[in-house]
TIRO-2110 file (N, C-alpha, C; in Angstrom, 1 decimal):
// TIRO-2110
7.6, 8.0, 13.1, N, 1, A
6.3, 8.3, 12.7, CA, 1, A
6.3, 9.8, 12.4, C, 1, A
5.5, 10.2, 11.5, N, 2, A
5.3, 11.6, 11.2, CA, 2, A
4.2, 12.2, 12.0, C, 2, A
4.2, 13.5, 12.1, N, 3, A
3.0, 14.1, 12.8, CA, 3, A
2.3, 15.0, 11.8, C, 3, A
1.3, 15.7, 12.4, N, 4, A
0.4, 16.5, 11.5, CA, 4, A
1.1, 17.7, 10.9, C, 4, A
2.3, 18.1, 11.4, N, 5, A
3.1, 19.2, 10.8, CA, 5, A
4.0, 18.8, 9.7, C, 5, A
4.1, 17.5, 9.5, N, 6, A
5.0, 17.0, 8.4, CA, 6, A
4.2, 17.2, 7.1, C, 6, A
4.8, 17.9, 6.2, N, 7, A
4.1, 18.2, 4.9, CA, 7, A
4.0, 16.9, 4.1, C, 7, A
3.0, 16.9, 3.2, N, 8, A
2.8, 15.8, 2.3, CA, 8, A
4.0, 15.8, 1.3, C, 8, A
4.4, 14.6, 0.9, N, 9, A
5.4, 14.4, -0.1, CA, 9, A
4.8, 14.1, -1.4, C, 9, A
5.1, 14.9, -2.5, N, 10, A
4.5, 14.6, -3.8, CA, 10, A
5.7, 14.2, -4.7, C, 10, A
5.4, 13.0, -5.3, N, 11, A
6.4, 12.4, -6.2, CA, 11, A
5.8, 12.2, -7.6, C, 11, A
6.6, 12.6, -8.6, N, 12, A
6.1, 12.4, -10.0, CA, 12, A
6.3, 10.9, -10.4, C, 12, A
5.3, 10.4, -11.0, N, 13, A
5.3, 9.0, -11.5, CA, 13, A
5.0, 9.0, -13.0, C, 13, A
5.9, 9.3, -13.8, N, 14, A
5.6, 9.6, -15.3, CA, 14, A
5.2, 8.4, -16.0, C, 14, A
5.5, 7.1, -15.5, N, 15, A
5.1, 5.9, -16.2, CA, 15, A
5.0, 4.8, -15.3, C, 15, A
4.6, 3.6, -15.8, N, 16, A
4.4, 2.4, -15.0, CA, 16, A
5.7, 2.0, -14.3, C, 16, A
6.9, 2.0, -15.0, N, 17, A
8.1, 1.6, -14.3, CA, 17, A
8.4, 2.5, -13.1, C, 17, A
8.1, 3.8, -13.2, N, 18, A
8.3, 4.7, -12.0, CA, 18, A
7.4, 4.3, -10.9, C, 18, A
6.2, 3.9, -11.2, N, 19, A
5.3, 3.4, -10.1, CA, 19, A
5.8, 2.1, -9.5, C, 19, A
6.3, 1.2, -10.3, N, 20, A
6.8, 0.0, -9.8, CA, 20, A
8.1, 0.2, -9.0, C, 20, A
8.9, 1.2, -9.4, N, 21, A
10.1, 1.5, -8.6, CA, 21, A
9.8, 2.1, -7.3, C, 21, A
8.7, 2.8, -7.1, N, 22, A
8.3, 3.3, -5.8, CA, 22, A
7.9, 2.1, -4.9, C, 22, A
7.2, 1.1, -5.5, N, 23, A
6.9, -0.1, -4.7, CA, 23, A
8.1, -0.8, -4.2, C, 23, A
9.2, -0.9, -5.1, N, 24, A
10.4, -1.6, -4.7, CA, 24, A
11.1, -0.8, -3.6, C, 24, A
11.2, 0.5, -3.7, N, 25, A
11.8, 1.3, -2.7, CA, 25, A
11.1, 1.1, -1.3, C, 25, A
9.8, 1.1, -1.3, N, 26, A
9.1, 0.9, -0.1, CA, 26, A
9.3, -0.5, 0.5, C, 26, A
9.3, -1.5, -0.4, N, 27, A
9.5, -2.9, 0.0, CA, 27, A
10.9, -3.0, 0.8, C, 27, A
11.9, -2.3, 0.4, N, 28, A
13.2, -2.4, 1.0, CA, 28, A
13.2, -2.1, 2.4, C, 28, A
12.3, -1.2, 2.9, N, 29, A
12.4, -0.8, 4.3, CA, 29, A
11.1, -1.1, 5.1, C, 29, A
10.1, -1.7, 4.5, N, 30, A
8.9, -2.0, 5.2, CA, 30, A
9.1, -3.1, 6.2, C, 30, A
8.4, -3.1, 7.3, N, 31, A
8.5, -4.1, 8.3, CA, 31, A
7.2, -4.5, 8.9, C, 31, A
7.1, -5.6, 9.6, N, 32, A
5.8, -6.0, 10.2, CA, 32, A
5.2, -4.8, 11.0, C, 32, A
3.9, -4.7, 10.8, N, 33, A
3.2, -3.6, 11.5, CA, 33, A
3.1, -2.3, 10.6, C, 33, A
3.7, -2.3, 9.5, N, 34, A
3.6, -1.2, 8.5, CA, 34, A
2.3, -1.4, 7.7, C, 34, A
1.6, -0.4, 7.5, N, 35, A
0.4, -0.4, 6.6, CA, 35, A
0.5, 0.7, 5.6, C, 35, A
0.4, 0.3, 4.3, N, 36, A
0.4, 1.2, 3.2, CA, 36, A
-1.0, 1.3, 2.6, C, 36, A
-1.6, 2.4, 2.7, N, 37, A
-2.9, 2.6, 2.2, CA, 37, A
-2.8, 3.2, 0.8, C, 37, A
-3.3, 2.5, -0.2, N, 38, A
-3.2, 2.9, -1.6, CA, 38, A
-4.5, 3.3, -2.2, C, 38, A
-4.6, 4.6, -2.4, N, 39, A
-5.9, 5.2, -2.9, CA, 39, A
-5.7, 5.8, -4.3, C, 39, A
-6.8, 5.9, -5.0, N, 40, A
-6.8, 6.5, -6.3, CA, 40, A
-7.8, 5.8, -7.2, C, 40, A
-8.2, 6.4, -8.3, N, 41, A
-9.2, 5.8, -9.1, CA, 41, A
-8.7, 4.5, -9.8, C, 41, A
-9.6, 3.8, -10.4, N, 42, A
-9.3, 2.6, -11.1, CA, 42, A
-8.3, 3.0, -12.2, C, 42, A
-7.2, 2.2, -12.3, N, 43, A
-6.2, 2.4, -13.3, CA, 43, A
-5.1, 3.4, -12.9, C, 43, A
-5.1, 3.8, -11.6, N, 44, A
-4.2, 4.8, -11.1, CA, 44, A
-2.8, 4.2, -10.8, C, 44, A
-2.7, 2.9, -10.7, N, 45, A
-1.4, 2.2, -10.5, CA, 45, A
-1.3, 1.6, -9.1, C, 45, A
-2.4, 1.4, -8.4, N, 46, A
-2.4, 0.8, -7.0, CA, 46, A
-1.9, -0.6, -7.1, C, 46, A
-2.4, -1.4, -8.0, N, 47, A
-2.0, -2.8, -8.2, CA, 47, A
-0.6, -2.9, -8.7, C, 47, A
-0.2, -2.0, -9.6, N, 48, A
1.2, -2.0, -10.1, CA, 48, A
2.2, -1.8, -9.0, C, 48, A
1.9, -0.9, -8.1, N, 49, A
2.8, -0.6, -7.0, CA, 49, A
2.8, -1.8, -6.0, C, 49, A
1.6, -2.4, -5.7, N, 50, A
1.5, -3.5, -4.8, CA, 50, A
2.3, -4.7, -5.4, C, 50, A
2.1, -5.0, -6.7, N, 51, A
2.8, -6.2, -7.3, CA, 51, A
4.3, -6.0, -7.2, C, 51, A
4.8, -4.8, -7.5, N, 52, A
6.2, -4.5, -7.5, CA, 52, A
6.7, -4.7, -6.0, C, 52, A
6.0, -4.2, -5.1, N, 53, A
6.4, -4.3, -3.7, CA, 53, A
6.5, -5.8, -3.3, C, 53, A
5.4, -6.6, -3.6, N, 54, A
5.4, -8.0, -3.2, CA, 54, A
6.5, -8.8, -3.9, C, 54, A
6.7, -8.5, -5.2, N, 55, A
7.8, -9.2, -5.9, CA, 55, A
9.2, -8.9, -5.4, C, 55, A
9.3, -7.6, -5.0, N, 56, A
10.6, -7.2, -4.4, CA, 56, A
10.9, -8.0, -3.1, C, 56, A
9.9, -8.3, -2.4, N, 57, A
10.0, -9.0, -1.1, CA, 57, A
10.0, -10.5, -1.3, C, 57, A
9.3, -11.0, -2.2, N, 58, A
9.1, -12.5, -2.4, CA, 58, A
9.7, -13.1, -3.6, C, 58, A
10.3, -12.3, -4.5, N, 59, A
10.9, -12.9, -5.7, CA, 59, A
10.2, -12.4, -6.9, C, 59, A
10.9, -12.2, -8.0, N, 60, A
10.4, -11.6, -9.2, CA, 60, A
9.4, -12.6, -9.9, C, 60, A
9.5, -13.8, -9.6, N, 61, A
8.6, -14.8, -10.2, CA, 61, A
7.3, -15.0, -9.5, C, 61, A
7.1, -14.4, -8.3, N, 62, A
5.9, -14.5, -7.5, CA, 62, A
4.7, -14.1, -8.3, C, 62, A
3.7, -15.0, -8.4, N, 63, A
2.5, -14.7, -9.0, CA, 63, A
1.7, -13.8, -8.0, C, 63, A
1.2, -12.6, -8.5, N, 64, A
0.5, -11.7, -7.7, CA, 64, A
-0.8, -11.3, -8.3, C, 64, A
-1.8, -12.1, -8.2, N, 65, A
-3.1, -11.8, -8.8, CA, 65, A
-3.8, -10.6, -8.0, C, 65, A
-4.6, -9.9, -8.6, N, 66, A
-5.4, -8.9, -8.0, CA, 66, A
-6.3, -9.5, -6.9, C, 66, A
-6.4, -9.0, -5.7, N, 67, A
-7.3, -9.5, -4.8, CA, 67, A
-8.7, -8.9, -4.9, C, 67, A
-9.1, -8.4, -6.0, N, 68, A
-10.4, -7.8, -6.2, CA, 68, A
-11.5, -8.8, -5.8, C, 68, A
-11.5, -10.0, -6.2, N, 69, A
-12.5, -11.0, -5.9, CA, 69, A
-12.3, -11.8, -4.6, C, 69, A
-11.0, -12.0, -4.3, N, 70, A
-10.7, -12.8, -3.0, CA, 70, A
-10.7, -11.8, -1.8, C, 70, A
-10.6, -10.5, -2.1, N, 71, A
-10.5, -9.5, -1.1, CA, 71, A
-9.1, -9.4, -0.4, C, 71, A
-8.5, -10.6, -0.1, N, 72, A
-7.2, -10.6, 0.5, CA, 72, A
-6.3, -11.7, -0.1, C, 72, A
-5.1, -11.4, -0.4, N, 73, A
-4.1, -12.4, -0.8, CA, 73, A
-3.0, -12.2, 0.3, C, 73, A
-2.4, -13.4, 0.8, N, 74, A
-1.4, -13.3, 1.8, CA, 74, A
-0.1, -14.0, 1.2, C, 74, A
1.0, -13.3, 1.4, N, 75, A
2.3, -13.8, 0.9, CA, 75, A
3.2, -13.9, 2.1, C, 75, A
4.2, -14.8, 2.0, N, 76, A
5.3, -14.9, 3.0, CA, 76, A
6.6, -14.7, 2.4, C, 76, A
7.4, -13.7, 2.9, N, 77, A
8.6, -13.4, 2.3, CA, 77, A
9.8, -14.0, 3.1, C, 77, A
9.6, -14.9, 4.1, N, 78, A
10.6, -15.5, 4.8, CA, 78, A
10.9, -14.7, 6.1, C, 78, A
10.4, -13.5, 6.2, N, 79, A
10.5, -12.7, 7.5, CA, 79, A
9.2, -12.4, 8.1, C, 79, A
8.2, -12.0, 7.3, N, 80, A
6.9, -11.7, 7.8, CA, 80, A
5.8, -12.0, 6.7, C, 80, A
4.6, -11.9, 7.0, N, 81, A
3.5, -12.0, 6.1, CA, 81, A
3.3, -10.7, 5.4, C, 81, A
2.9, -10.7, 4.2, N, 82, A
2.4, -9.5, 3.5, CA, 82, A
1.0, -9.7, 3.1, C, 82, A
0.1, -8.9, 3.5, N, 83, A
-1.3, -8.9, 3.2, CA, 83, A
-1.6, -7.9, 2.2, C, 83, A
-2.1, -8.3, 1.0, N, 84, A
-2.6, -7.4, 0.0, CA, 84, A
-4.1, -7.5, -0.1, C, 84, A
-4.7, -6.4, 0.3, N, 85, A
-6.2, -6.3, 0.4, CA, 85, A
-6.8, -5.3, -0.6, C, 85, A
-7.8, -5.7, -1.2, N, 86, A
-8.6, -4.8, -2.1, CA, 86, A
-10.0, -4.7, -1.5, C, 86, A
-10.3, -3.6, -0.9, N, 87, A
-11.6, -3.4, -0.2, CA, 87, A
-12.7, -2.8, -1.0, C, 87, A
-12.5, -2.7, -2.3, N, 88, A
-13.5, -2.1, -3.2, CA, 88, A
-14.9, -2.7, -3.0, C, 88, A
-15.0, -4.0, -2.8, N, 89, A
-16.3, -4.6, -2.8, CA, 89, A
-16.9, -4.7, -1.4, C, 89, A
-16.3, -4.1, -0.4, N, 90, A
-16.8, -4.1, 1.0, CA, 90, A
-18.0, -3.1, 1.0, C, 90, A
-19.1, -3.6, 1.7, N, 91, A
-20.2, -2.7, 1.9, CA, 91, A
-20.2, -1.9, 3.2, C, 91, A
-19.5, -2.4, 4.2, N, 92, A
-19.4, -1.7, 5.5, CA, 92, A
-18.0, -1.8, 6.1, C, 92, A
-17.5, -0.7, 6.7, N, 93, A
-16.2, -0.8, 7.3, CA, 93, A
-15.9, -2.0, 8.3, C, 93, A
-17.0, -2.4, 9.0, N, 94, A
-16.8, -3.4, 10.0, CA, 94, A
-16.5, -4.8, 9.3, C, 94, A
-16.7, -4.9, 8.0, N, 95, A
-16.4, -6.2, 7.3, CA, 95, A
-14.9, -6.4, 7.3, C, 95, A
-14.0, -5.4, 7.5, N, 96, A
-12.6, -5.7, 7.5, CA, 96, A
-12.2, -6.6, 8.6, C, 96, A
-13.0, -6.7, 9.7, N, 97, A
-12.6, -7.6, 10.8, CA, 97, A
-12.9, -9.0, 10.4, C, 97, A
-13.9, -9.3, 9.6, N, 98, A
-14.2, -10.6, 9.1, CA, 98, A
-13.1, -11.1, 8.2, C, 98, A
-12.3, -10.2, 7.6, N, 99, A
-11.2, -10.6, 6.8, CA, 99, A
-9.9, -10.9, 7.6, C, 99, A
-9.9, -10.5, 8.9, N, 100, A
-8.7, -10.7, 9.8, CA, 100, A
-7.7, -9.6, 9.7, C, 100, A
-8.1, -8.5, 9.1, N, 101, A
-7.2, -7.4, 8.9, CA, 101, A
-6.8, -6.7, 10.2, C, 101, A
-7.6, -6.7, 11.2, N, 102, A
-7.3, -6.1, 12.5, CA, 102, A
-6.0, -6.8, 13.1, C, 102, A
-5.9, -8.1, 13.0, N, 103, A
-4.8, -8.8, 13.5, CA, 103, A
-3.6, -8.6, 12.6, C, 103, A
-3.8, -8.6, 11.3, N, 104, A
-2.7, -8.4, 10.3, CA, 104, A
-2.1, -7.0, 10.4, C, 104, A
-2.9, -6.0, 10.7, N, 105, A
-2.3, -4.6, 10.9, CA, 105, A
-1.2, -4.6, 12.0, C, 105, A
-1.3, -5.5, 13.0, N, 106, A
-0.3, -5.5, 14.1, CA, 106, A
0.9, -6.4, 13.8, C, 106, A
0.7, -7.4, 13.0, N, 107, A
1.8, -8.4, 12.8, CA, 107, A
2.3, -8.6, 11.4, C, 107, A
1.8, -8.0, 10.4, N, 108, A
2.2, -8.2, 9.1, CA, 108, A
2.4, -6.8, 8.4, C, 108, A
2.9, -6.9, 7.2, N, 109, A
2.9, -5.7, 6.3, CA, 109, A
1.6, -5.8, 5.5, C, 109, A
0.9, -4.7, 5.5, N, 110, A
-0.4, -4.6, 4.9, CA, 110, A
-0.4, -3.6, 3.7, C, 110, A
-0.8, -4.0, 2.6, N, 111, A
-1.0, -3.1, 1.4, CA, 111, A
-2.5, -3.1, 1.2, C, 111, A
-3.1, -2.0, 1.4, N, 112, A
-4.6, -1.9, 1.3, CA, 112, A
-5.0, -1.0, 0.2, C, 112, A
-5.7, -1.5, -0.8, N, 113, A
-6.3, -0.7, -1.9, CA, 113, A
-7.7, -0.4, -1.5, C, 113, A
-8.2, 0.8, -1.9, N, 114, A
-9.5, 1.3, -1.5, CA, 114, A
-9.6, 1.5, 0.0, C, 114, A
-8.6, 2.2, 0.6, N, 115, A
-8.6, 2.3, 2.1, CA, 115, A
-9.8, 3.1, 2.6, C, 115, A
-10.5, 3.9, 1.8, N, 116, A
-11.6, 4.6, 2.3, CA, 116, A
-12.7, 3.7, 2.8, C, 116, A
-12.7, 2.4, 2.4, N, 117, A
-13.6, 1.4, 2.9, CA, 117, A
-13.4, 1.0, 4.3, C, 117, A
-12.2, 1.4, 4.9, N, 118, A
-11.9, 1.1, 6.3, CA, 118, A
-12.7, 2.0, 7.3, C, 118, A
-13.2, 3.1, 6.8, N, 119, A
-13.9, 4.0, 7.7, CA, 119, A
-13.0, 4.5, 8.8, C, 119, A
-13.5, 4.3, 10.0, N, 120, A
-12.7, 4.7, 11.2, CA, 120, A
-11.7, 3.7, 11.6, C, 120, A
-11.6, 2.6, 10.9, N, 121, A
-10.6, 1.5, 11.3, CA, 121, A
-9.2, 1.7, 10.6, C, 121, A
-8.9, 2.9, 10.2, N, 122, A
-7.6, 3.1, 9.6, CA, 122, A
-6.5, 3.0, 10.7, C, 122, A
-5.5, 2.1, 10.5, N, 123, A
-4.5, 1.9, 11.5, CA, 123, A
-3.7, 3.2, 11.8, C, 123, A
-3.4, 3.5, 13.0, N, 124, A
-2.6, 4.6, 13.4, CA, 124, A
-1.2, 4.4, 12.8, C, 124, A
-0.6, 5.5, 12.3, N, 125, A
0.7, 5.4, 11.7, CA, 125, A
0.8, 4.9, 10.3, C, 125, A
-0.3, 4.7, 9.6, N, 126, A
-0.3, 4.2, 8.3, CA, 126, A
0.3, 5.2, 7.3, C, 126, A
0.9, 4.7, 6.3, N, 127, A
1.4, 5.5, 5.2, CA, 127, A
0.3, 5.6, 4.1, C, 127, A
-0.1, 6.8, 3.9, N, 128, A
-1.2, 7.1, 2.9, CA, 128, A
-0.5, 7.4, 1.6, C, 128, A
-0.8, 6.7, 0.5, N, 129, A
-0.3, 7.0, -0.8, CA, 129, A
-1.5, 7.2, -1.8, C, 129, A
-1.7, 8.4, -2.1, N, 130, A
-2.8, 8.8, -3.1, CA, 130, A
-2.2, 8.9, -4.5, C, 130, A
-2.6, 8.0, -5.4, N, 131, A
-2.1, 8.1, -6.7, CA, 131, A
-3.1, 8.9, -7.6, C, 131, A
-2.6, 9.9, -8.2, N, 132, A
-3.5, 10.8, -9.0, CA, 132, A
-2.9, 11.1, -10.4, C, 132, A
-3.8, 11.4, -11.3, N, 133, A
-3.4, 11.8, -12.6, CA, 133, A
-2.6, 13.1, -12.6, C, 133, A
-1.6, 13.1, -13.5, N, 134, A
-0.7, 14.3, -13.5, CA, 134, A
-0.3, 14.5, -15.0, C, 134, A
-1.1, 15.2, -15.8, N, 135, A
-0.8, 15.3, -17.2, CA, 135, A
-0.8, 13.9, -17.9, C, 135, A
0.2, 13.5, -18.5, N, 136, A
0.3, 12.2, -19.2, CA, 136, A
0.6, 11.1, -18.2, C, 136, A
1.1, 11.4, -17.1, N, 137, A
1.5, 10.4, -16.1, CA, 137, A
0.7, 10.5, -14.8, C, 137, A
1.3, 10.2, -13.7, N, 138, A
0.7, 10.2, -12.4, CA, 138, A
1.6, 10.9, -11.4, C, 138, A
1.1, 11.0, -10.2, N, 139, A
1.9, 11.5, -9.1, CA, 139, A
1.4, 10.7, -7.9, C, 139, A
2.3, 10.6, -6.9, N, 140, A
1.9, 10.0, -5.6, CA, 140, A
2.0, 11.1, -4.6, C, 140, A
0.9, 11.3, -3.8, N, 141, A
0.9, 12.2, -2.7, CA, 141, A
0.9, 11.3, -1.5, C, 141, A
2.0, 11.5, -0.7, N, 142, A
2.3, 10.6, 0.5, CA, 142, A
2.2, 11.4, 1.8, C, 142, A
1.5, 10.9, 2.7, N, 143, A
1.5, 11.5, 4.0, CA, 143, A
1.4, 10.4, 5.1, C, 143, A
1.9, 10.8, 6.3, N, 144, A
1.9, 9.8, 7.4, CA, 144, A
3.0, 8.8, 7.3, C, 144, A
2.9, 7.7, 8.0, N, 145, A
3.9, 6.7, 8.0, CA, 145, A
5.2, 6.9, 8.7, C, 145, A
6.0, 5.9, 8.9, N, 146, A
7.3, 6.1, 9.5, CA, 146, A
8.2, 6.9, 8.6, C, 146, A
9.1, 7.6, 9.2, N, 147, A
10.0, 8.5, 8.5, CA, 147, A
10.9, 7.6, 7.5, C, 147, A
11.3, 6.4, 7.9, N, 148, A
12.1, 5.6, 6.9, CA, 148, A
11.3, 5.2, 5.7, C, 148, A
10.0, 5.0, 5.8, N, 149, A
9.2, 4.7, 4.6, CA, 149, A
9.1, 6.0, 3.8, C, 149, A
8.9, 7.1, 4.4, N, 150, A
8.8, 8.4, 3.6, CA, 150, A
10.1, 8.7, 2.9, C, 150, A
11.2, 8.4, 3.6, N, 151, A
12.6, 8.6, 2.9, CA, 151, A
12.8, 7.7, 1.8, C, 151, A
12.4, 6.4, 2.0, N, 152, A
12.5, 5.4, 0.9, CA, 152, A
11.6, 5.8, -0.3, C, 152, A
10.5, 6.3, -0.1, N, 153, A
9.6, 6.7, -1.1, CA, 153, A
10.2, 7.9, -2.0, C, 153, A
10.9, 8.8, -1.3, N, 154, A
11.5, 9.9, -1.9, CA, 154, A
12.7, 9.5, -2.8, C, 154, A
13.3, 8.4, -2.4, N, 155, A
14.4, 7.8, -3.2, CA, 155, A
15.7, 8.3, -2.9, C, 155, A
END
C-alpha cells in the first residue's frame, strides 16, 4: 500500500485504446479486496477502462453493459467476483450499503465509477484513478492503492 508521501502517478491516455490498455494492465495484478475508484466527467473513459478490465479477466466476449441503471453488475472470473458499480444516481452515501458494496469491498475486486458518492465510505487502500482531459486526449492521475497496482498502471 502507498502512503501519503507517495506522489501521484500521471499517465497520458492519448486515445481509447490507451485507456483500455490501462484497464488490461490493472486486471493482470488485481486481487480480491482491491478497489479501483474511477472518477472523471461523463465521457472521460471510466466505462472504457472498466470494460477492458472485466474482459481481460472474464474473456473478450464478455458482455459488459454500463451499470448506470442497475447500479451494480457482478462478474465471476473463476477466481473472484468483480463488482462494477456506477454510483452516479445515488442520493446519499449510505445507499452503498443497500447495494452490498461494504461486503464486496472486502471479498471481491470492485470497480467504482463516481466514487465521490461514497462520501466517508471510501475503502482504505483504494486505488484512485482520476481521468481528465489533456489536450486532444486524456490522462489518468493515480494515487493510493497497492504498489503492484501502481506499477502495473505505469506499464
